[in-house]
N, C-alpha and C positions, 0 to 999 in steps of 0.2 A: 437157352441159347448162350453159347459162349461168346464173350466179348474178346475181341483180339487184344493182346498185351504187347505194348509197344516198349521197347528198352529206352531207358532214360539216358540221354546223351551227356556226356561229361563225366567229371569225376570228383570225389571228395578230397579236399586239401587238408592236410594236418594243421592242427592247432599251432598258431605261431608261437615260436619260443622267445620271450622278452630278452632284449639287447640293451645293455646299459649305454647310455650316451656318453661318448669319450668325454673326459674332463677337459675344460679349457686350459691350455698350458699357461703357466704363470712363470716364466723362467726369469732369472736375474739376467738383466741386458743393459746396454747403454741407452740412456733416456735423457731428455733435455727438459729442465724446469725453470721455471721463472721464481726467483726469490729476491728477498732484500739482503744484499751482502752488507756486512758490518766492516767499515773501513777503520773505525776507532771506536773506542768505548772507555769512558772515564767516569769515575766516581770521586767526587770531591766533597769536603766538608769545611766551611769557613764561617767565621764569626765577623759581624759587621756592626757598627755602631751609628745610630741615628738620634738626632735631637729633634723632638717634636714639640710644637708649640701647643700650649693648652687652649682650647676655644675661649672666647670671652666670658660666657656665662660660667664655665667651669673655673677659670682662672680667678673670678670674683669670689666664689665660694672658697677656694684654696687659699687666696690672700686673707680672707676674713678668719678661716680656721688657724693660720698661722699666727696672725696677730692675737688670737685668743689662747695661744700657747698649746694648741693641739698638735699631737703627733700626726704627720702626714706620711702615709705608706702608699705604695703603687703596685698594681699587678698588671700583668699583660697577657692576653690570650688570643690566639689565633681562631677566627670564626670558621664555621664549616664552610660557608659560602660567602663570597667567592674565594675559589682556592688560590694559592700562590702562582705567580706567573714567571716565566723564563722566556726572554726575547733575545734574538741576535740583533745587535745595533751596527755592527761593521765587522769587515774581514780585510786582513791584509796578508799578503803572501811573503814569505821569509824563507831563505836557506839556512839551515842550522845543521850542526854536526852531532850525529847520534851514534855513539860507540864506534866512532872513527869514520862513519859514513856520512856524506853530505845528503840531507833529505829537505825536499821544499814542502813546507807545511803552512798551514793556515792559522794565523793568530786571531782568534775570534773573541770579540768583546760581547759579553752578555749582560743584560740588565735583569736582576731578580727583583721581583716585587711581591708584597704581601699585604693584605688587609688585616689589620689587628684591632682589638678592643682593649683600650686603656681604661682601668677603673681606679679612682682615687679614693683614699679612705682617711677619714679624721677620727683618731682614737679607735681605729677598728670598725667605725661605722661608715657605710657607703656614702660618699659625698657626691660624686658624679661620675659619669663615665662618657667616652666618646670613642668614635671610630677613626682610624687613621691609616695612611698607607705609608709602609717603608720601602724604600728602594736602595739598591747597591749594585755596583758594577763590577766586573772582574774579566781578566783576559785569560784565555786558555789556549794552549798550543794543541792543534788536532791534526791528524792526518786527513787532509781534506784536497785531494788531487783535483787539479782541473779537469773537466768543468764544473765540478760539484761546487754548490754554493749554500746559502742559508736553508734552501728547501730541502737539502739533504741532511740537516741537523735537527735530531730530536733531542730536546731537553725537558727534563722533568725533575721538580722539586719533590723528593721522596719524603722528606721530614723537614719541620720547621719549629723552632723554639724561640720564644720571645721572653726576655728578662729585663726588668727595669734596673738601673743602676742608682743607687742613692735616692735623694729625695728631690723635690722640685728646685731647679736651677733658678738663678737669677734671670729676669725676663719672662718668667712665666714658662720655662721650658723643662721637658722631662727628657732623659736619655734612656734609650732602649738599646740593649744588646740582643742581636738577632743571629741565631746560629741556624744555618741551613745545610741540608744534604742534598746533592745535586747529581743526577746520572744524565750523561751527555753521550749520545751515539750519533756517529756518522754513517748513514746508510744510503744505498742506491740499489736500484732494480737491476739485476743481472740475468742473463740466462747461463746455466751450468749444465754440464753433461755428467750424469752421475749413473751408478749401477742401481737400478730400481726395478719395481714390478708395478703392475696395474696402470701403466701409461703407455699408450700405444697410439700416438698422433699419426695421422696419414702424412705421407711425405707430400711436400708442396710440388707436385709433378704436373701442374696444369699452367702450360704457358700463357703468360700476359705479354700482349703487344706493348712495347715500349711507346711512351707519348711521342717522342721524336726519334729519329735515327740516331741523333748523338747524344741522347740521354742515358745517363749511367747513374744507378742508385749509389749513394755514398756508401763506403764500408762501414760495417757496424763494429765499434770499438767501445771497450769499457776502460775506465780510468784504472791504472795499475794501483796496487796496494802499495803500502808503506812497510815493508818488512822489518825495518830496523825499529819501527814505532809499534805496530800491532798487525797481526796478533802475535803475542809472545810465544815462541817456540817452546814446547813442553821439554822437560828434562829427559834425557835417556836412561838416568839412573837416580836414585834416592837413597837417603841414609838417615838412621836415627840413632842417637848416641846418648847415653846417660852413664857416664864413667867417672870412677874415683879410684884412682891407682896410687897407693902409698910407695915410699922408698923407691923413687925413680930418679935415675940420673939424667941430668940435662946440662946443657952448655948455655951459659949466659954471660952477658957483658961484652966490653971492647978492650982487649982481646977476649974471645971467649974462654971462660973458666968453668970447670966442673962445679955443679952444685946438685944437692940431694934434697928431694922433697917430695910432696903429694901433688898430683895433677888431678884436675876435675874439668870434665868436658862434657856440657850438655848442648846437644845440636840436633836440629830437625832440617836437614837439607832437602829441599824440593818435596815438601809436603804435597800430596795430591799431584806429585809431578809439576808443581808450579814453581818456577825458578825465583818469582818475585816474592814468594813466602818464606824463603829460606832465613834460618836464624841460628846463632850458637853463641856461647860465652865459654871463654877458657880461663881457669884459675890455676896458679901455681902457688903452693904453700911451702916456704922454705923452712925445712926442719932442722938444718945444721947452721946455726946462728953463730958459731964461734969461729968461723972462718974470716978471711981477710975481706970478703966481699960484703958481710953484713947481711941484714934480712933482705932478700931479693924477692920476696912474695908479690905477686901482681895480679891483676885482672886485665883481661884483654877482651874488648867488645868491638865487633867489626861494624864499620859504617857502610861498607859495600861488600856484596857477596855475588860472586859471578856464577853464571850457570854451570853445573859441574861438567867436567871432562871424565868420562868413564875410562877406567883402566882394568886391565885383566893381567898385567905383568907389573911386577915390582922386584928389582934386583935382590936376589937373596931371600926371597920369601915367596912360598907357594901360596897364591891366593885364587879364590873363586871369582871374586869381583871387587871392584873398589872404585873410588872416584876421588878428584881433586878439585877443591875450589880455591880461588885466590881473591885479593882485594885488599882495601885499606882498613885500618881501625885505630883503635885508641888504647894503649897500654897506661894502667894506672898502678904505680907502686903503693903497696898497702901502708908501708912504714911512713912515707914522706908525702903520699899525696901527688907526686909528681906524674905528669901526664906528657905523653909524646904520640905522634901519629906515625904509624908503622905500616909497611906493606907486609902481606902474610901469605903463606901457602899451607893449606889444610889438606892432608891426605888420609882418607878412612878406608881401611882394607879389611875385606871379609875373607878369612881362611877356611879351611875344610871345617867340617862339622865338629863342634866340640873342641877345636883347637883356638889357642888365644888370637885375638884380632890384633890390627895395628892402628895406632894414630901416629901420624908425623906432622908436626908443626914447626915452621920456620918464620921468623920475624925479622925484617929488614928494615934500616932506618932510610931516611931520605936520601942519604948518600949512596945507598946500595950496599951498606955494610951489614952483614948478618950479626944481629945482637941476641938472637935465641934460637937454639934449635933442640927440639925434643923429638926423640924416636923411640915411641913406646910399643914394644912388641908383646906385651904380656897383658893385653887387655881382655878380660873374661869374655868368652863368646857371647853371652847373654846380654852383655852391655853394650853392644854395637851390632847393628844390622844395616847391611847394604844390599839393595835389590834393583832389580831392572824395572825400568817403567816401560810400558807397552805404547809405542807410538805409531802413527800412520805408516812409517817405513818398515814396521815389524809385521804388517799385515800382508799375507800372501793372497793375491787375488788369483782365484782359479775360475776357468770358464768350462761349462760342460762340453 
C-alpha cells in the first residue's frame, strides 16, 4: 500500500553572511572638561636663621663639658615624620606695575615650619639630643584674582636642609641656618572647552521649573588670569651662539672711535622656548693697544633680557630668520675694572645655508648716548643658530 506523499511547505534559507559591527566613531570635537587651572606657580629657595634654647638637662651636660675643656660640636637633621609645614597666615590685595601694566595681586604671608633633631657632641662623643621646631615667615606676591583666597593656594616644601652655625652661644642657645625649597601654586576649578575624544555628555535638555517666577540663576563666571604675571608667553624664536671672531672693527667711546680686536659671544636665547631662561655674555679683546684710546677690552653681562622679537628683514642683508633682544647690563673694563650700567640691543641673524651669519650689538649709556657699536657680518655659519619656536598660534586647527 502506498502512502500519500505530502509536499513540505516553506523554503530553505541561505546561510547568513557575517557582517562586521560598524565601529563607534571617535572624532575630534568640542568638549567641556572640569580641571584645576593654575593661575600662578612660584618656586623659591631661602635661608632663615633660628636661635634655639637647649633643654635644661642637655644644657647642664653641655656646660659641664665646656668647663672640662671639651670641644663641643653640633649637628642638625630633619626627621622623616612629621614633615615640614607651609601655612598661609594673611593675604592683602595691592596694585602693582608689571612690565608697564597695572595688576591687582595678592601679597601672601606664609609661615614655614619644620621639626628637626639637634645632636650635641663633646670631643666627638654624643652628649645629648633633642627635637625642636623651627619657624620662619615670608611674603610672596601671587596672581590671586578675587574671589580666590587661601583655599586656592597649594604650598609644598620640596626640600629642607638644617645647618648649625658655630658653637653654643651665651645663655645656652644654638643657632641654626635652615634652607628651604618651596613650591607655591594658585589653583581654581574651571570648566574648559577643548578639542577632545571619548567625552560625550548628554545635553542638559530636561526643563526644571524655577522655584519662584522671579528667581534667576546667577551667571557662572571665572576669575580672570593675570597675563603679565603668569603664564609666561613662550618665545616665537630662539638662538644659540658660541662665536669667537678675530680682527673685527668696532666703534667705541664718546665720541665713537674705531678699534680693532676679537669679539666673543656665548648666548642661549630662549632655551626650550622659555624667555626667562635666556643668557649671554659678550667680550671684546682690544688687539691694537698703541692707539690713543688705550686698552678698551671689556666684558658685558646683561642684568635683564627681553623676550625676543623675531625678524625676517635686515637692511642690506639677506637672511632666513633672526631675533632681537634688549635690556640692561653691566660693562666692566678689563684694564681698570671700571663698571657702568648700560642699555643694549643684541641682534642675531641666520643667513642662507653655509653663508656667514650676523651679530649686531649696540650699547647706550644712561643719557642715551651710543658708546659701543659692533656690526659683525662674518660669523661662521656653524657658530650661530636661530630657529623658530612652535607656539599655539602656529597650530592650524582643521575639522573633518
